[in-house]
C-alpha positions as CSV (number, residue, x, y, z in Angstrom):
1,M,-4.6,5.4,7.3
2,I,-6.7,7.5,4.7
3,A,-5.3,10.4,2.7
4,T,-7.9,12.5,0.9
5,I,-6.8,14.8,-1.4
6,Q,-9.1,17.6,-1.0
7,S,-7.9,20.2,-3.8
8,V,-5.7,20.1,-6.9
9,L,-2.0,19.7,-5.8
10,S,0.9,21.3,-7.2
11,D,4.1,19.5,-7.6
12,A,5.5,20.6,-4.4
13,D,2.3,19.8,-2.5
14,L,2.7,16.1,-4.1
15,L,6.1,16.0,-2.8
16,Q,5.0,17.1,0.5
17,L,2.3,14.7,0.6
18,R,4.9,11.9,-0.2
19,D,6.9,12.9,3.0
20,D,4.0,13.4,5.2
21,L,2.8,9.8,4.4
22,A,6.1,8.1,4.7
23,D,6.3,9.9,8.3
24,R,3.0,8.9,9.5
25,V,2.9,5.4,8.5
26,G,6.1,5.1,10.7
27,H,4.6,7.1,13.5
28,F,1.3,5.3,13.5
29,R,2.8,2.0,12.2
30,S,0.1,1.7,9.5
31,R,-0.3,-1.4,7.4
32,G,-2.6,0.0,4.9
33,V,-3.1,3.5,3.4
34,I,-5.8,4.6,1.1
35,I,-5.0,7.6,-1.2
36,D,-8.3,9.3,-2.3
37,V,-7.9,11.1,-5.4
38,T,-11.6,11.9,-6.2
39,V,-11.4,15.6,-6.5
40,L,-8.6,15.7,-9.1
41,D,-9.6,15.9,-12.7
42,V,-6.3,15.8,-13.8
43,V,-3.4,13.5,-13.2
44,D,-0.1,14.4,-15.2
45,S,3.0,12.3,-15.6
46,F,4.7,14.0,-12.5
47,A,1.4,13.1,-10.4
48,T,1.5,9.3,-11.6
49,R,5.0,8.9,-10.9
50,T,4.8,10.6,-7.6
51,L,1.6,8.5,-6.6
52,R,3.3,5.2,-8.0
53,S,6.6,5.8,-6.1
54,V,4.6,6.8,-2.9
55,A,3.0,3.4,-2.9
56,H,6.2,1.7,-3.5
57,M,7.8,3.7,-0.8
58,L,5.1,2.8,1.6
59,K,5.1,-0.9,0.8
60,L,8.9,-0.8,2.1
61,R,8.1,0.8,5.2
62,G,5.4,-2.1,5.6
63,A,2.2,-0.5,4.4
64,E,0.1,-1.6,1.5
65,T,-1.3,1.3,-0.6
66,V,-4.6,1.6,-2.5
67,I,-5.4,4.6,-4.8
68,V,-9.1,4.9,-5.0
69,G,-11.5,7.5,-6.8
70,I,-9.8,7.9,-10.2
71,Q,-12.4,9.8,-12.3
72,P,-13.3,7.9,-15.7
73,D,-12.3,10.9,-17.8
74,V,-8.8,11.1,-15.8
75,A,-8.4,7.2,-16.1
76,F,-9.0,7.6,-20.2
77,T,-6.5,10.2,-20.2
78,M,-4.1,8.6,-18.5
79,V,-4.2,5.4,-20.5
80,Q,-4.2,7.7,-23.9
81,L,-0.9,9.3,-22.7
82,G,0.5,5.5,-21.4
83,L,0.6,6.7,-17.7
84,T,0.2,3.6,-15.3
85,L,0.3,2.9,-11.9
86,E,1.9,-0.5,-12.4
87,G,2.3,-2.4,-9.1
88,V,-0.2,-0.1,-7.1
89,G,-3.5,-1.4,-6.3
90,T,-6.5,0.8,-7.4
91,A,-10.4,0.9,-6.3
92,L,-13.6,2.5,-7.4
93,D,-14.2,4.3,-4.1
94,L,-13.2,4.2,-0.3
95,E,-15.4,1.2,0.4
96,E,-13.9,-0.6,-2.4
97,G,-10.4,0.5,-1.2
98,L,-11.1,-0.9,2.3
99,A,-12.3,-4.1,0.9
100,F,-9.1,-4.4,-1.2
101,L,-6.9,-3.9,1.7
102,N,-9.0,-6.4,3.9
103,A,-8.7,-9.2,1.1
104,K,-4.9,-8.5,0.8
105,A,-4.9,-9.2,4.6
106,K,-7.0,-12.3,4.4
107,R,-4.7,-13.7,1.5
108,G,-1.9,-13.7,3.8
109,S,0.1,-11.1,1.8
110,G,2.1,-10.1,4.7
111,L,0.0,-7.1,5.3
112,W,-0.4,-7.7,8.9
113,R,1.8,-10.7,9.4
114,A,5.1,-10.7,10.9
115,T,8.0,-12.0,8.9
116,P,10.9,-13.6,11.3
117,S,14.4,-12.7,10.4
118,L,16.7,-15.1,9.1
119,S,19.1,-14.8,11.9
120,S,16.4,-15.6,14.6
121,H,14.7,-18.6,12.7
122,R,15.3,-21.8,14.4
123,P,13.6,-25.2,13.4
124,A,10.7,-26.2,15.8
125,P,11.7,-28.6,18.5
126,D,10.4,-32.1,17.9
127,P,7.6,-32.5,20.6
128,Q,8.3,-36.3,20.7
129,A,11.8,-35.9,21.6
130,R,10.9,-33.8,24.6
131,R,8.8,-36.6,25.8
132,G,11.5,-39.4,25.2
133,N,9.1,-40.8,22.7
134,R,11.5,-40.7,19.7
135,P,10.3,-42.8,16.8
136,R,12.3,-46.2,16.2
């Protein structure tokens, strides 16, 4: 799923984005989300915290998140102010964001892989035992 921010967002808009993304990830069973922030020329502490919490929340819902399009001046200011997107993937643009999600999937990070629950885990049966060819 791709969420493109197309104008400056107020704090209320950011919270609405958070809620909408959480709902849509569940509805569409998305495994990857790209949040494109290219148009933002300012990312304050609230926006940074909100984007970070959105990514962590979506991960709990089963979707990996990557934020793309952070402008150089915005990145510089974020670093100067100590604002981080710790634990959140970032990429230069949409193309690299897609590559990031594909690489995560290929590394077997669980992005597109089901994890069995502990209660349903049973050891695989011994194929030799079924055929009566038990080793002695």
